Every structure is written in C-alpha cells, then in structure tokens.
VEXZAZA-326277 format. One record per residue: residue number from 1; x, y, z of N, C-alpha, C in turn. Coordinates in pm, 1 decimal, always signed. Example, Ala and Ser with C-alpha at 12.3 -4.5 7.8 and 13.67 -1.06 7.14 Angstrom:
BEGIN
<1; <+1319.0; -569.0; +780.0>; <+1230.0; -450.0; +780.0>; <+1320.0; -330.0; +780.0>>
<2; <+1285.0; -225.0; +708.0>; <+1367.0; -106.0; +714.0>; <+1290.0; +3.0; +787.0>>
//
This chain:
BEGIN
<1; <-11056.6; +2783.7; +10804.8>; <-11016.0; +2916.0; +10758.7>; <-10870.8; +2907.5; +10711.8>>
<2; <-10842.0; +2973.2; +10600.6>; <-10704.6; +2975.8; +10550.6>; <-10656.6; +3120.3; +10541.8>>
<3; <-10525.8; +3137.1; +10526.3>; <-10467.6; +3271.5; +10524.9>; <-10412.8; +3305.2; +10388.4>>
<4; <-10418.6; +3432.9; +10355.6>; <-10356.2; +3488.3; +10235.8>; <-10284.4; +3614.2; +10283.2>>
<5; <-10156.5; +3597.9; +10319.1>; <-10083.3; +3708.5; +10381.0>; <-10153.2; +3745.3; +10511.2>>
<6; <-10181.5; +3874.2; +10534.7>; <-10247.8; +3917.0; +10657.9>; <-10400.3; +3901.4; +10653.1>>
<7; <-10454.7; +3854.5; +10540.1>; <-10598.2; +3833.4; +10524.5>; <-10634.3; +3691.5; +10567.5>>
<8; <-10752.2; +3675.3; +10627.6>; <-10804.2; +3543.0; +10660.6>; <-10925.1; +3517.8; +10571.0>>
<9; <-10925.1; +3402.8; +10504.2>; <-11033.2; +3368.9; +10411.1>; <-11124.4; +3267.6; +10478.0>>
<10; <-11250.5; +3309.0; +10497.1>; <-11350.1; +3220.6; +10557.7>; <-11407.4; +3124.1; +10455.3>>
<11; <-11434.2; +3173.3; +10333.3>; <-11488.0; +3087.8; +10227.3>; <-11462.4; +3153.0; +10092.8>>
<12; <-11465.4; +3071.1; +9989.5>; <-11448.1; +3118.4; +9852.2>; <-11561.8; +3063.7; +9767.6>>
<13; <-11621.7; +3150.7; +9685.7>; <-11728.1; +3110.6; +9594.4>; <-11686.1; +3143.4; +9451.6>>
<14; <-11692.6; +3043.6; +9365.5>; <-11666.2; +3067.3; +9223.3>; <-11792.2; +3129.1; +9164.1>>
<15; <-11780.0; +3251.7; +9114.6>; <-11894.2; +3323.0; +9057.1>; <-11908.1; +3298.2; +8907.5>>
<16; <-11795.8; +3274.4; +8839.1>; <-11797.8; +3253.8; +8694.5>; <-11670.9; +3179.7; +8653.4>>
<17; <-11685.7; +3086.2; +8559.4>; <-11570.7; +3014.7; +8505.6>; <-11591.0; +2993.7; +8356.6>>
<18; <-11483.9; +3021.7; +8279.2>; <-11481.9; +2987.6; +8137.2>; <-11344.5; +2929.4; +8107.3>>
<19; <-11315.9; +2905.6; +7981.2>; <-11187.9; +2845.9; +7944.0>; <-11069.2; +2933.8; +7983.3>>
<20; <-11086.1; +3066.7; +7977.7>; <-10974.9; +3157.5; +8004.7>; <-10985.4; +3235.2; +8135.1>>
<21; <-11109.1; +3256.2; +8184.3>; <-11130.6; +3348.7; +8295.9>; <-11212.5; +3283.4; +8406.7>>
<22; <-11174.4; +3313.2; +8530.7>; <-11250.0; +3270.7; +8648.7>; <-11266.9; +3390.1; +8741.1>>
<23; <-11384.8; +3404.5; +8799.6>; <-11413.4; +3512.6; +8894.4>; <-11450.7; +3449.2; +9027.8>>
<24; <-11383.1; +3492.1; +9135.1>; <-11405.6; +3438.8; +9269.1>; <-11441.7; +3550.7; +9365.6>>
<25; <-11524.5; +3516.2; +9463.7>; <-11554.4; +3609.4; +9572.3>; <-11522.9; +3539.1; +9703.5>>
<26; <-11436.9; +3602.2; +9782.7>; <-11396.7; +3547.4; +9912.5>; <-11466.9; +3623.0; +10024.7>>
<27; <-11514.3; +3549.0; +10123.5>; <-11557.9; +3608.8; +10250.9>; <-11431.8; +3615.1; +10334.8>>
<28; <-11396.1; +3735.8; +10379.2>; <-11266.0; +3754.8; +10442.9>; <-11276.9; +3828.3; +10575.9>>
<29; <-11168.8; +3814.9; +10651.4>; <-11142.2; +3902.3; +10765.4>; <-11020.1; +3983.3; +10723.1>>
<30; <-11039.5; +4114.1; +10713.5>; <-10934.5; +4204.8; +10665.9>; <-10822.3; +4214.5; +10768.2>>
<31; <-10707.2; +4265.7; +10727.3>; <-10595.4; +4280.5; +10821.8>; <-10631.0; +4361.8; +10946.2>>
<32; <-10729.5; +4454.6; +10935.7>; <-10769.3; +4534.2; +11052.9>; <-10876.3; +4466.1; +11137.5>>
<33; <-10915.4; +4342.0; +11103.1>; <-11013.9; +4266.2; +11180.3>; <-11156.8; +4278.2; +11130.0>>
<34; <-11184.0; +4369.5; +11037.7>; <-11319.1; +4384.5; +10982.5>; <-11353.1; +4268.5; +10889.5>>
<35; <-11481.8; +4233.0; +10885.7>; <-11530.6; +4129.2; +10795.3>; <-11570.4; +4195.4; +10663.4>>
<36; <-11552.8; +4123.4; +10553.9>; <-11590.3; +4178.6; +10423.9>; <-11576.5; +4075.8; +10314.1>>
<37; <-11579.8; +4123.2; +10190.7>; <-11561.2; +4036.9; +10074.1>; <-11447.6; +4093.1; +9989.0>>
<38; <-11387.9; +4004.4; +9911.9>; <-11281.2; +4043.9; +9819.6>; <-11298.1; +3960.4; +9693.6>>
<39; <-11312.0; +4027.5; +9580.5>; <-11329.5; +3958.5; +9452.8>; <-11199.0; +3960.5; +9375.2>>
<40; <-11169.6; +3847.6; +9310.0>; <-11050.3; +3838.0; +9226.6>; <-11084.9; +3768.9; +9094.9>>
<41; <-11005.3; +3800.4; +8994.3>; <-11018.5; +3739.2; +8862.7>; <-10890.4; +3660.9; +8835.5>>
<42; <-10905.6; +3539.3; +8787.3>; <-10790.5; +3460.6; +8743.7>; <-10802.2; +3442.4; +8593.2>>
<43; <-10700.4; +3485.1; +8523.1>; <-10693.6; +3468.7; +8378.7>; <-10579.8; +3371.4; +8351.3>>
<44; <-10601.8; +3281.0; +8259.7>; <-10500.9; +3181.2; +8225.2>; <-10365.9; +3249.2; +8200.5>>
<45; <-10259.6; +3191.0; +8253.0>; <-10124.8; +3245.3; +8232.0>; <-10093.4; +3250.1; +8083.8>>
<46; <-10008.9; +3347.1; +8045.9>; <-9981.0; +3362.6; +7904.2>; <-9838.1; +3402.5; +7876.0>>
<47; <-9814.0; +3427.6; +7748.3>; <-9683.0; +3470.5; +7700.4>; <-9699.5; +3594.3; +7613.8>>
<48; <-9594.1; +3672.6; +7607.6>; <-9582.7; +3782.8; +7512.0>; <-9448.1; +3765.1; +7443.3>>
<49; <-9447.1; +3785.2; +7311.3>; <-9328.0; +3755.2; +7232.3>; <-9297.0; +3872.4; +7139.9>>
<50; <-9169.7; +3911.5; +7136.8>; <-9123.6; +4017.8; +7047.8>; <-9015.7; +3960.8; +6956.2>>
<51; <-9046.2; +3941.2; +6826.6>; <-8943.3; +3896.1; +6734.1>; <-8855.3; +4012.8; +6689.2>>
<52; <-8725.5; +3989.6; +6688.0>; <-8626.0; +4089.6; +6649.8>; <-8536.7; +4028.5; +6543.4>>
<53; <-8533.4; +4091.1; +6424.0>; <-8450.2; +4034.5; +6318.0>; <-8306.1; +4085.7; +6327.5>>
<54; <-8221.6; +4036.4; +6239.6>; <-8078.3; +4067.9; +6243.6>; <-8048.8; +4212.3; +6204.6>>
<55; <-8145.9; +4282.0; +6144.7>; <-8128.0; +4421.8; +6104.4>; <-8184.5; +4519.7; +6207.2>>
<56; <-8233.2; +4467.1; +6321.2>; <-8283.7; +4553.3; +6427.1>; <-8431.1; +4588.4; +6416.5>>
<57; <-8504.8; +4520.6; +6328.0>; <-8649.0; +4542.6; +6317.0>; <-8723.7; +4446.5; +6409.4>>
<58; <-8830.9; +4496.5; +6469.8>; <-8922.3; +4411.8; +6547.0>; <-9054.8; +4404.5; +6471.7>>
<59; <-9131.0; +4301.2; +6502.7>; <-9257.9; +4277.4; +6435.3>; <-9367.9; +4276.8; +6540.2>>
<60; <-9461.0; +4369.3; +6524.0>; <-9569.6; +4388.0; +6619.5>; <-9702.6; +4349.4; +6555.8>>
<61; <-9802.7; +4327.8; +6640.0>; <-9936.7; +4291.8; +6594.6>; <-10029.2; +4411.6; +6609.7>>
<62; <-10099.7; +4444.9; +6502.8>; <-10198.4; +4553.2; +6505.4>; <-10334.8; +4486.4; +6485.2>>
<63; <-10424.1; +4504.7; +6584.4>; <-10554.9; +4439.7; +6577.0>; <-10656.9; +4520.5; +6656.2>>
<64; <-10782.6; +4508.0; +6621.4>; <-10890.0; +4570.3; +6698.2>; <-10911.6; +4486.7; +6823.5>>
<65; <-10912.0; +4553.3; +6939.5>; <-10934.0; +4484.0; +7067.0>; <-11072.9; +4516.1; +7117.7>>
<66; <-11153.6; +4413.4; +7130.1>; <-11294.0; +4428.3; +7167.5>; <-11310.1; +4502.1; +7299.5>>
<67; <-11238.5; +4458.5; +7402.8>; <-11254.3; +4519.2; +7536.0>; <-11207.9; +4665.1; +7537.0>>
<68; <-11101.6; +4696.5; +7464.4>; <-11049.5; +4833.7; +7460.1>; <-11130.1; +4922.1; +7364.8>>
<69; <-11209.2; +4859.4; +7277.8>; <-11293.9; +4929.5; +7180.3>; <-11212.5; +5013.3; +7080.9>>
<70; <-11092.3; +4964.9; +7048.2>; <-11008.7; +5037.6; +6953.4>; <-10900.9; +4944.2; +6899.2>>
<71; <-10837.4; +4990.1; +6793.1>; <-10724.5; +4917.3; +6739.5>; <-10604.4; +4938.4; +6830.6>>
<72; <-10529.8; +4833.4; +6855.8>; <-10413.2; +4839.6; +6944.0>; <-10292.0; +4781.2; +6872.8>>
<73; <-10176.0; +4829.9; +6912.0>; <-10049.1; +4774.0; +6865.5>; <-9987.4; +4704.0; +6986.0>>
<74; <-9951.3; +4578.2; +6967.4>; <-9901.0; +4496.0; +7078.4>; <-9793.8; +4401.1; +7028.2>>
<75; <-9724.6; +4339.8; +7122.1>; <-9641.9; +4225.2; +7088.8>; <-9737.0; +4106.6; +7072.7>>
<76; <-9687.6; +4000.3; +7016.2>; <-9766.3; +3877.3; +7006.5>; <-9795.4; +3830.3; +7148.4>>
<77; <-9918.6; +3788.3; +7174.3>; <-9952.8; +3742.9; +7309.1>; <-10062.8; +3637.5; +7303.6>>
<78; <-10061.6; +3549.4; +7402.5>; <-10166.5; +3449.3; +7411.2>; <-10148.9; +3361.6; +7532.3>>
<79; <-10249.4; +3280.2; +7556.5>; <-10252.2; +3192.3; +7673.3>; <-10162.0; +3070.6; +7653.7>>
<80; <-10114.9; +3018.0; +7764.7>; <-10039.9; +2893.0; +7764.9>; <-10141.9; +2780.4; +7775.2>>
<81; <-10142.4; +2692.5; +7676.1>; <-10238.1; +2581.6; +7675.4>; <-10200.4; +2475.4; +7779.1>>
<82; <-10299.5; +2397.2; +7819.3>; <-10280.0; +2288.6; +7916.4>; <-10169.2; +2195.4; +7867.6>>
<83; <-10069.7; +2169.1; +7953.1>; <-9960.9; +2078.0; +7921.5>; <-9852.1; +2138.1; +7833.5>>
<84; <-9863.6; +2264.9; +7801.3>; <-9768.2; +2332.0; +7713.5>; <-9668.3; +2410.4; +7798.8>>
<85; <-9542.0; +2409.4; +7760.6>; <-9442.2; +2489.9; +7831.3>; <-9453.4; +2634.6; +7785.6>>
<86; <-9391.6; +2724.2; +7859.9>; <-9392.0; +2865.9; +7822.5>; <-9331.1; +2886.9; +7684.1>>
<87; <-9216.7; +2823.9; +7660.8>; <-9148.2; +2843.9; +7532.7>; <-9228.3; +2782.7; +7418.1>>
<88; <-9294.5; +2670.2; +7442.6>; <-9380.3; +2611.5; +7339.0>; <-9495.0; +2707.0; +7305.3>>
<89; <-9552.5; +2769.7; +7407.8>; <-9659.5; +2866.5; +7384.8>; <-9606.9; +2986.7; +7307.5>>
<90; <-9487.5; +3033.4; +7341.3>; <-9427.8; +3147.4; +7271.5>; <-9406.7; +3114.9; +7123.7>>
<91; <-9352.7; +2998.0; +7094.7>; <-9331.4; +2955.5; +6955.3>; <-9465.1; +2947.4; +6880.5>>
<92; <-9564.4; +2885.7; +6943.3>; <-9694.8; +2867.1; +6880.3>; <-9761.9; +3000.1; +6852.2>>
<93; <-9765.5; +3089.3; +6951.5>; <-9832.2; +3218.2; +6934.2>; <-9764.4; +3302.1; +6825.5>>
<94; <-9632.0; +3300.2; +6821.6>; <-9559.3; +3376.6; +6720.9>; <-9592.8; +3325.8; +6580.2>>
<95; <-9597.9; +3195.1; +6565.4>; <-9630.4; +3135.7; +6435.4>; <-9775.8; +3164.5; +6397.2>>
<96; <-9867.8; +3147.8; +6492.9>; <-10009.7; +3169.2; +6463.0>; <-10039.2; +3314.5; +6427.4>>
<97; <-9993.2; +3408.0; +6509.3>; <-10034.9; +3547.3; +6495.9>; <-9958.4; +3626.5; +6390.3>>
<98; <-9829.2; +3597.0; +6373.6>; <-9751.1; +3672.0; +6275.0>; <-9691.4; +3583.6; +6166.1>>
<99; <-9705.3; +3451.3; +6179.0>; <-9647.8; +3362.0; +6079.6>; <-9496.2; +3358.0; +6084.8>>
<100; <-9439.5; +3383.5; +6203.0>; <-9293.0; +3390.3; +6216.6>; <-9243.3; +3273.2; +6300.8>>
<101; <-9132.6; +3214.6; +6254.2>; <-9059.7; +3114.5; +6332.0>; <-8921.7; +3171.6; +6361.4>>
<102; <-8874.4; +3150.1; +6483.8>; <-8742.6; +3199.4; +6525.6>; <-8659.0; +3083.0; +6575.8>>
<103; <-8526.8; +3098.8; +6568.2>; <-8437.0; +2992.3; +6613.6>; <-8395.8; +3007.9; +6759.3>>
<104; <-8416.8; +3126.5; +6817.1>; <-8372.9; +3151.5; +6955.0>; <-8482.6; +3225.7; +7031.8>>
<105; <-8511.7; +3178.8; +7152.2>; <-8607.0; +3245.5; +7240.4>; <-8538.2; +3274.9; +7372.5>>
<106; <-8540.2; +3400.5; +7413.4>; <-8476.2; +3444.0; +7537.4>; <-8585.8; +3490.9; +7631.4>>
<107; <-8598.2; +3425.8; +7747.4>; <-8701.9; +3466.0; +7842.8>; <-8653.7; +3590.9; +7917.7>>
<108; <-8738.2; +3694.6; +7917.2>; <-8703.0; +3822.4; +7979.8>; <-8789.4; +3852.8; +8102.2>>
<109; <-8834.4; +3749.6; +8170.7>; <-8905.6; +3769.7; +8296.2>; <-9055.8; +3757.0; +8284.8>>
<110; <-9122.3; +3814.4; +8382.9>; <-9267.0; +3801.5; +8399.7>; <-9324.9; +3936.7; +8436.3>>
<111; <-9450.6; +3957.7; +8399.7>; <-9526.1; +4073.7; +8446.6>; <-9662.3; +4026.1; +8495.3>>
<112; <-9718.9; +4102.8; +8586.4>; <-9853.6; +4079.2; +8637.8>; <-9935.7; +4203.8; +8606.4>>
<113; <-10052.1; +4187.9; +8541.9>; <-10123.6; +4304.8; +8490.7>; <-10183.9; +4397.5; +8595.1>>
<114; <-10238.7; +4343.1; +8699.9>; <-10311.5; +4426.8; +8796.7>; <-10320.3; +4349.1; +8927.0>>
<115; <-10215.7; +4353.8; +9005.1>; <-10199.3; +4262.8; +9118.6>; <-10304.1; +4276.5; +9228.2>>
<116; <-10379.1; +4385.6; +9232.0>; <-10480.2; +4400.1; +9336.4>; <-10607.2; +4321.2; +9305.2>>
<117; <-10632.0; +4290.1; +9178.0>; <-10756.5; +4222.2; +9140.6>; <-10738.7; +4101.9; +9049.4>>
<118; <-10632.5; +4100.1; +8970.9>; <-10618.7; +3999.8; +8865.9>; <-10493.9; +3914.9; +8886.9>>
<119; <-10511.8; +3783.5; +8882.2>; <-10401.4; +3688.1; +8884.9>; <-10386.1; +3636.7; +8742.2>>
<120; <-10285.5; +3687.4; +8670.1>; <-10266.5; +3650.3; +8529.7>; <-10122.9; +3677.4; +8487.9>>
<121; <-10029.4; +3592.4; +8528.7>; <-9890.8; +3617.1; +8491.2>; <-9870.6; +3605.6; +8340.5>>
<122; <-9783.8; +3691.3; +8288.7>; <-9745.7; +3686.2; +8147.8>; <-9593.5; +3676.3; +8142.3>>
<123; <-9546.0; +3576.1; +8069.9>; <-9402.5; +3551.4; +8058.0>; <-9352.9; +3611.6; +7927.2>>
<124; <-9242.5; +3683.4; +7934.8>; <-9194.9; +3764.8; +7824.1>; <-9078.2; +3698.7; +7751.3>>
<125; <-9086.4; +3698.5; +7616.9>; <-8982.6; +3636.2; +7535.2>; <-8937.6; +3728.8; +7423.1>>
<126; <-8807.3; +3733.2; +7402.7>; <-8747.4; +3796.4; +7286.1>; <-8712.9; +3682.5; +7190.8>>
<127; <-8767.5; +3687.7; +7069.0>; <-8741.3; +3584.9; +6967.3>; <-8637.4; +3639.7; +6870.5>>
<128; <-8528.0; +3567.1; +6853.5>; <-8417.3; +3614.5; +6769.5>; <-8365.8; +3502.8; +6681.2>>
<129; <-8251.6; +3529.2; +6623.1>; <-8190.4; +3432.1; +6533.6>; <-8246.0; +3451.6; +6394.2>>
<130; <-8232.3; +3352.7; +6313.1>; <-8285.5; +3361.7; +6177.6>; <-8437.3; +3348.8; +6182.4>>
<131; <-8508.5; +3454.8; +6142.8>; <-8654.2; +3451.8; +6141.4>; <-8702.0; +3398.1; +6006.5>>
<132; <-8800.2; +3308.0; +6012.7>; <-8863.7; +3255.4; +5890.9>; <-9007.4; +3307.3; +5889.7>>
<133; <-9050.5; +3351.0; +5772.6>; <-9184.2; +3408.2; +5758.5>; <-9272.2; +3311.8; +5679.6>>
<134; <-9385.7; +3274.8; +5740.0>; <-9479.4; +3180.7; +5679.9>; <-9619.9; +3239.4; +5688.1>>
<135; <-9718.6; +3160.9; +5654.7>; <-9858.0; +3205.5; +5663.2>; <-9901.7; +3213.2; +5809.2>>
<136; <-9983.1; +3313.9; +5841.1>; <-10042.9; +3325.1; +5974.3>; <-10149.4; +3217.2; +5991.2>>
<137; <-10178.4; +3182.8; +6114.8>; <-10283.3; +3085.1; +6146.3>; <-10380.5; +3150.5; +6244.0>>
<138; <-10449.6; +3254.6; +6199.2>; <-10533.6; +3336.4; +6285.7>; <-10660.3; +3263.2; +6329.1>>
<139; <-10704.3; +3297.1; +6452.2>; <-10831.4; +3245.2; +6504.2>; <-10944.1; +3334.7; +6453.2>>
<140; <-11067.7; +3291.5; +6469.8>; <-11183.8; +3360.7; +6416.5>; <-11198.7; +3506.2; +6457.2>>
<141; <-11158.8; +3542.4; +6577.3>; <-11173.3; +3679.6; +6625.4>; <-11053.3; +3767.9; +6596.4>>
<142; <-10953.7; +3714.1; +6526.0>; <-10830.9; +3789.5; +6500.4>; <-10825.9; +3839.9; +6356.1>>
<143; <-10782.9; +3962.6; +6341.0>; <-10760.4; +4023.9; +6210.9>; <-10627.7; +4099.4; +6218.8>>
<144; <-10524.1; +4027.2; +6254.5>; <-10394.4; +4086.6; +6287.3>; <-10318.5; +4127.3; +6162.0>>
<145; <-10270.4; +4251.7; +6165.3>; <-10180.0; +4301.6; +6061.9>; <-10043.0; +4319.3; +6125.5>>
<146; <-9940.7; +4285.4; +6053.1>; <-9803.7; +4294.4; +6103.3>; <-9750.2; +4435.1; +6083.1>>
<147; <-9687.8; +4486.5; +6187.3>; <-9623.1; +4617.7; +6182.4>; <-9474.0; +4596.0; +6207.1>>
<148; <-9390.5; +4635.8; +6110.5>; <-9244.8; +4620.1; +6118.4>; <-9183.7; +4756.7; +6146.0>>
<149; <-9114.2; +4769.2; +6260.3>; <-9046.8; +4894.3; +6295.9>; <-8913.0; +4861.4; +6360.5>>
<150; <-8823.5; +4957.8; +6362.0>; <-8697.5; +4941.6; +6435.5>; <-8729.7; +4932.7; +6585.1>>
<151; <-8646.4; +4861.2; +6659.2>; <-8666.7; +4847.9; +6803.7>; <-8672.7; +4984.9; +6870.3>>
<152; <-8587.9; +5076.9; +6830.7>; <-8588.5; +5212.2; +6889.7>; <-8721.5; +5281.8; +6864.6>>
<153; <-8782.1; +5259.6; +6749.6>; <-8913.1; +5317.3; +6719.9>; <-9020.1; +5255.7; +6809.4>>
<154; <-9011.8; +5126.0; +6834.3>; <-9106.7; +5060.7; +6925.1>; <-9094.5; +5119.4; +7065.9>>
<155; <-8972.6; +5145.8; +7110.4>; <-8951.2; +5209.1; +7241.2>; <-9016.9; +5346.9; +7242.4>>
<156; <-8996.2; +5424.5; +7134.8>; <-9059.2; +5555.9; +7126.2>; <-9211.3; +5543.5; +7132.8>>
<157; <-9266.7; +5443.4; +7066.7>; <-9411.7; +5422.4; +7065.4>; <-9463.5; +5391.6; +7206.4>>
<158; <-9385.3; +5316.8; +7284.4>; <-9422.5; +5290.7; +7424.5>; <-9421.2; +5421.1; +7502.7>>
<159; <-9315.1; +5497.5; +7488.7>; <-9299.3; +5620.6; +7566.4>; <-9401.7; +5727.5; +7528.2>>
<160; <-9454.7; +5721.7; +7406.5>; <-9554.9; +5818.0; +7360.1>; <-9697.2; +5763.5; +7372.0>>
<161; <-9715.2; +5652.0; +7441.2>; <-9846.2; +5588.1; +7462.3>; <-9915.2; +5547.5; +7332.5>>
<162; <-9837.6; +5517.4; +7230.9>; <-9893.7; +5458.9; +7109.3>; <-9909.5; +5308.7; +7127.4>>
<163; <-9828.5; +5251.1; +7213.9>; <-9842.5; +5112.2; +7258.5>; <-9873.7; +5120.1; +7406.7>>
<164; <-9989.1; +5065.9; +7446.3>; <-10033.3; +5078.4; +7585.9>; <-10055.1; +4944.1; +7655.1>>
<165; <-10053.0; +4835.7; +7582.5>; <-10069.8; +4702.7; +7641.7>; <-9952.9; +4678.1; +7737.4>>
<166; <-9983.6; +4653.9; +7864.4>; <-9881.9; +4648.6; +7969.0>; <-9768.0; +4552.1; +7942.1>>
<167; <-9800.1; +4426.7; +7910.7>; <-9694.4; +4328.2; +7887.2>; <-9610.3; +4367.5; +7766.7>>
<168; <-9673.5; +4422.9; +7663.1>; <-9599.1; +4467.6; +7544.8>; <-9501.2; +4577.9; +7580.7>>
<169; <-9546.3; +4674.9; +7659.6>; <-9459.7; +4785.9; +7699.8>; <-9337.6; +4735.5; +7776.4>>
<170; <-9361.6; +4650.5; +7873.9>; <-9250.5; +4598.1; +7953.7>; <-9156.7; +4515.8; +7866.7>>
<171; <-9211.3; +4432.2; +7779.9>; <-9128.3; +4347.7; +7694.8>; <-9041.9; +4432.5; +7600.9>>
<172; <-9099.8; +4532.3; +7538.6>; <-9022.8; +4617.5; +7447.2>; <-8909.1; +4687.8; +7521.6>>
<173; <-8937.8; +4741.0; +7638.6>; <-8833.4; +4810.1; +7715.9>; <-8726.0; +4713.4; +7765.1>>
<174; <-8766.5; +4595.4; +7810.6>; <-8667.0; +4496.5; +7854.9>; <-8583.7; +4446.8; +7737.1>>
<175; <-8648.0; +4426.4; +7621.4>; <-8574.1; +4381.7; +7502.5>; <-8471.0; +4484.7; +7461.3>>
<176; <-8509.1; +4611.5; +7464.0>; <-8415.8; +4719.8; +7429.2>; <-8296.6; +4718.3; +7524.8>>
<177; <-8323.3; +4705.1; +7652.7>; <-8216.8; +4700.2; +7751.9>; <-8127.4; +4578.1; +7730.5>>
<178; <-8189.7; +4463.4; +7701.1>; <-8115.2; +4339.4; +7678.7>; <-8020.7; +4355.5; +7559.2>>
<179; <-8072.2; +4408.5; +7448.1>; <-7993.0; +4426.3; +7326.6>; <-7877.1; +4523.5; +7351.5>>
<180; <-7901.8; +4631.5; +7424.2>; <-7795.6; +4729.3; +7453.7>; <-7685.1; +4668.1; +7540.7>>
<181; <-7722.4; +4572.3; +7627.3>; <-7624.0; +4513.8; +7718.4>; <-7539.1; +4406.2; +7651.4>>
<182; <-7575.3; +4363.6; +7532.3>; <-7501.5; +4255.7; +7462.6>; <-7398.3; +4308.5; +7368.3>>
//
C-alpha cells in the first residue's frame, strides 16, 4: 500500500491509455477510513504561449474546439513532446500554430487545469523580441486563424469571458502584469 497525502492507495488500474491521455482508477482508503475508489486523468504536460510584439499587440489562436463544441479564442498551446524541453515546445507550438518565431521567451509559471481530477501541468510563456512571421504548420484537426489585438484588449476579453481557456486566461493576465512591472 502506498500513500498520497492522507489517502492510502491499495491498488491502481489503468482504464485507458493513449498518446496524450491516461485514465486511472485507484482502490483507496479515504482520509476518514472509508474504502472507495478515486479516478484520475493524466494529460501530457504542455505549454501555452502568448506572443507580444513591440507595438503592444498579442497574437491569439481562433479555432473550433471539438470538446467545447464551439469556436474558442486561446493562446497557442500544445503538449511537450518526449525529450523536448518546455522552451523547445513553446518555440515549436508558436511556429506550428501561428507561424511566429520570437527571439525571447519568458516563463511566467505553471497552471493546473482541475486539480481534483486531472494531472496536466501547463507551463506559461510570453514570447517577445523581434517576431518573425512565417507559414503555419497546422496538424490535420487544426484550422487556426490568427487574431491580433492589443494586450489590454486581450485582458478585457478574459474579463468578459470571451476567452475562457484556463491556461490562456492566466497567461494573458500574468503577461499584462509582467509588462506593467517592467
């Protein structure tokens, strides 16, 4: 038996595994001594990236999200590939999804989407410096359109629930705070 904080885990069963997602069910003894089960999802760790140009514009991704069943506005985001560093993933995702290369990447921390059920850290990056614009390298399920707005407008969009993706919201607010402090 192993421990997870005040929980005791008797056994773990992998219910589903794919390249990005794993679902586990644990037989547990709860902190109050009762026996039960606890299910968790592990999603591959990822990055979210917000490019900011020298004129104060940010570049966002607008795409239809299958799970949300609607078009969403988000920062660039994606999984960290095996053997890839966080910053390498940030550079790759920015180039693939928006066709942008940046000279400076500033890590602005981490967010966890839903700590009671999901283990999926997302590392946040502000991309700055001289931005170069090239062709996008979209994957088959992506139909990303670039949205260019001032950083203050992106903050307003977060506050008005026009941007609802959790990591994007946190990244935009942290980026705004970072820029104001410099």
